[in-house]
C-alpha positions in Angstrom: 144.7 93.2 119.8 147.4 94.1 122.3 145.3 94.6 125.0 143.7 91.2 124.3 147.2 89.3 124.2 148.0 91.1 127.8 144.7 90.7 129.3 144.2 86.9 128.9 147.4 85.7 129.5 147.4 87.9 132.8 144.4 85.8 133.8 146.2 82.7 134.6 147.6 85.6 137.4 144.0 86.6 138.7 142.3 82.3 138.7 145.5 81.0 139.6 143.3 78.4 141.3 142.0 76.5 138.8 145.3 76.1 136.9 145.8 72.2 137.4 145.4 71.0 133.9 145.4 67.1 134.6 142.4 68.1 136.9 138.9 67.8 134.3 136.9 69.8 136.7 139.6 72.9 136.4 139.8 72.2 133.0 135.7 73.0 132.9 135.9 75.4 135.1 139.3 77.9 132.9 137.3 76.8 129.8 133.8 78.7 131.0 136.0 81.3 132.4 138.0 82.1 128.7 134.5 82.1 127.2 132.3 84.3 129.1 135.5 86.7 129.9 136.4 87.8 126.3 133.3 89.4 125.0 133.8 91.1 128.3 137.5 92.2 127.9 137.0 93.1 124.6 134.0 95.4 125.0 136.4 97.2 127.6 138.9 97.8 125.4 136.9 99.3 122.8 135.1 101.6 125.8 139.3 102.4 126.8 140.1 103.0 123.5 137.0 105.7 122.8 137.1 107.5 126.3 133.6 106.1 127.2 132.8 104.3 131.1 133.1 100.4 131.0 129.5 99.2 130.7 129.8 95.7 133.0 128.2 92.6 131.5 124.5 91.6 132.2 123.3 88.2 133.4 120.5 88.7 131.8 121.4 89.3 128.1 122.3 86.2 125.4 125.8 86.0 124.8 125.7 88.2 121.5 123.3 90.4 123.6 125.4 91.1 126.3 128.3 92.2 124.0 126.0 94.4 121.9 125.1 96.0 125.1 128.5 96.5 126.4 129.9 97.9 123.1 127.4 100.5 122.4 125.0 101.1 125.9 125.9 104.5 127.7 125.0 104.8 131.4 123.4 108.3 130.3 120.1 106.8 128.8 118.8 102.7 128.3 120.2 100.8 125.0 117.8 98.7 123.5 119.0 95.9 121.3 117.9 95.4 117.7 117.2 91.4 117.6 118.0 92.0 114.0 121.5 93.0 115.2 121.6 90.4 118.0 121.1 87.7 115.4 123.4 88.8 113.1 126.4 88.8 115.6 125.1 85.4 117.5 125.9 84.1 113.8 128.7 85.5 113.2 130.3 84.2 116.3 129.0 80.7 115.4 130.7 80.7 112.4 133.9 81.7 113.1 134.2 79.5 116.3 136.3 76.9 115.2 137.3 76.4 111.3 140.6 73.4 111.0 143.7 73.7 111.6 144.4 77.0 110.8 147.0 79.1 112.3 146.1 80.4 115.7 144.3 76.9 116.5 147.4 75.1 115.3 149.5 77.6 117.9 147.0 77.0 121.1 147.8 73.1 120.1 151.4 73.9 120.3 151.0 75.5 123.0 149.0 73.8 125.1 151.0 70.7 124.4 154.1 72.1 126.3 151.3 71.5 129.5 151.1 75.2 129.6 148.0 76.5 131.5 145.0 77.8 129.3 144.6 81.6 129.6 148.4 81.6 128.4 147.6 79.1 125.5 144.5 81.4 123.8 147.1 84.1 124.4 149.1 82.7 121.9 146.3 82.0 119.7 145.3 85.3 119.7 148.8 86.6 119.3 148.6 84.3 115.9 145.7 85.9 114.7 146.9 89.1 115.1 148.7 89.1 111.8 146.8 90.5 109.2 147.3 87.1 106.8 145.1 85.3 109.5 142.6 87.2 111.1 142.6 90.5 109.0 140.5 89.1 106.8 137.1 90.6 106.9 139.3 94.2 107.8 141.3 93.6 104.4 137.8 93.2 102.5 137.0 97.0 103.6 140.0 98.2 103.0 140.1 97.0 99.7 136.2 98.6 98.7 137.6 102.1 100.4 140.7 101.5 97.7 138.9 101.5 94.7 136.6 104.3 96.3 133.9 104.2 93.2 132.3 101.5 91.5 132.6 102.8 88.3 136.3 102.0 88.9 135.6 98.3 89.4 136.1 97.6 85.7 139.8 99.0 86.5 140.2 97.2 89.0 138.4 93.9 88.1 141.3 94.2 85.3 144.0 94.2 87.4 143.2 91.3 89.2 142.8 88.9 86.3 146.6 90.6 85.0 149.2 88.2 86.2 151.3 90.8 86.4 149.8 92.8 88.9 149.8 93.0 92.7 146.4 93.7 93.0 144.3 91.1 95.0 141.1 90.2 95.4 139.9 90.1 99.1 137.6 88.0 100.8 137.1 85.5 97.4 138.1 82.6 97.3 139.4 79.6 100.3 142.1 77.5 101.3 139.9 74.6 102.5 136.0 75.1 100.3 136.9 74.9 96.9 133.3 76.1 96.0 131.3 78.1 97.5 132.2 78.5 101.4 128.8 77.0 103.4 129.7 79.8 106.0 128.9 82.5 103.0 125.8 81.6 102.4 124.5 82.7 105.6 126.7 85.2 105.9 124.8 87.1 102.8 121.5 85.9 104.4 122.6 88.1 107.1 124.4 90.7 105.4 121.0 91.2 103.9 119.1 91.6 106.8 120.7 93.9 108.7 121.2 96.4 105.4 117.3 96.1 105.4 117.0 96.7 109.2 119.4 100.0 108.9 117.7 100.8 106.0 121.4 101.3 104.8 120.9 101.6 100.6 123.1 104.7 99.6 126.1 103.6 101.2 129.0 103.8 98.6 131.3 100.6 100.4 128.2 99.0 100.0 127.3 99.7 96.7 130.6 98.8 95.5 130.9 94.7 97.9 126.9 94.4 95.8 129.1 95.0 92.5 131.7 92.4 93.2 129.4 90.3 94.3 127.8 90.0 91.4 130.7 89.8 88.9 132.4 87.4 91.0 129.1 85.2 90.8 128.3 85.5 87.0 132.1 86.2 85.3 133.5 83.1 84.5 137.3 84.1 85.4 135.8 83.5 89.3 133.9 80.9 88.7 136.4 78.8 86.3 138.8 79.3 89.5 136.3 78.9 92.6 136.6 82.7 93.8 133.0 83.1 95.3 132.8 85.3 98.4 133.4 83.9 101.3 132.4 84.5 105.0 134.8 87.5 105.1 133.3 89.2 102.5 130.1 89.4 104.2 131.3 89.8 107.8 132.7 92.8 106.9 130.0 94.9 105.6 128.2 93.0 108.1 130.1 95.1 110.9 130.5 97.7 109.2 126.9 98.4 108.9 126.2 98.0 112.7 128.9 100.3 114.1 132.0 98.5 114.6 135.1 100.4 113.7 137.9 98.3 111.8 140.1 98.5 114.8 137.2 95.6 116.3 137.4 92.8 113.6 140.4 90.5 115.0 139.2 91.5 118.1 135.5 90.4 117.4 137.0 87.4 115.9 139.1 86.2 118.9 136.3 86.3 120.7 134.0 84.3 118.1 137.8 81.8 117.5 137.6 81.6 121.6 135.2 79.0 121.9 137.2 76.3 119.0 139.9 77.0 120.3 139.2 76.3 124.3 137.3 72.7 122.6 140.7 72.2 120.9 142.7 72.7 123.7 140.1 70.6 126.0 140.4 67.4 123.7 144.1 67.4 123.0 145.0 67.8 126.9 142.6 65.1 127.7 144.1 62.5 125.2 146.3 60.3 127.7 149.3 60.2 124.6 149.2 63.7 123.8 153.1 64.8 123.4 154.8 68.0 123.2 155.0 69.4 119.7 158.0 69.1 118.0 157.8 69.4 114.2 161.0 68.7 112.3 162.5 70.8 109.5 164.4 69.9 106.1 167.3 71.5 105.6 167.9 72.6 102.2 170.9 75.0 102.4 174.6 74.4 101.6 176.2 71.5 101.2 179.1 70.3 103.7 181.5 73.3 103.9 185.5 73.5 104.8 185.9 75.5 108.3 188.5 78.0 107.0 190.3 80.0 109.9 189.6 83.5 110.2 192.9 84.8 109.3 192.7 82.8 106.0 189.8 84.1 104.9 189.3 86.9 102.1 
């Protein structure tokens, strides 16, 4: 994510020929460049982190296929793109593309309201997404599963989740916006089943724990009453792990998907004639009027 923030921000120096935000044509060019470059930057950051040579994008592949090829291909042998995995990646990118006024989208719009260039605005969105409370949700699901460790420990974990005095949290369940079953999760569950079947994964301990948690959450009155259904992050983390994408890339992949939404939000905002700089108000709830005491008289 550090590489993503820095590199995307630096694109404004490389593409300084299309930074006039008042020109609709230049805005469109910048939008295309951002959406196109994000998967390339993400894949190159990954390749660099593992010491492998960069794999350049190919025009004959779809967006999702191209990303998988840049992530996993090596110069020494051909990489055959699995259509099931490509379809799964495509769905993940689509379902994470935009989602109301979340923290990162609001950050992009706030930065854009100052007339900052689109590359800087998206870089600010990436920085906001970087936080584990926002972009790290599916990564948190995997950490939770690893902490549980074994299916036999699930009853103890569930008991701690239900204990009001416990700090144990059930990650990947419930949603701030969707108070019933997350509609995106239905697609992700189907995709998860397809990917696991395609890869023949049957004895992965973490996946076994995840499936058992899903079963409990959908049938236990405690979770049903509180509308704590599995959300999109619960299934996407399982899918990405099964596909061989490391935890360190989960939030990066989220940024790749969310760029489409960020750019759309930014474009809509900039094209609005009445747009003004964002200036949130604060309500002071501190001390009342206090009398000034000279320094030499203070205790």
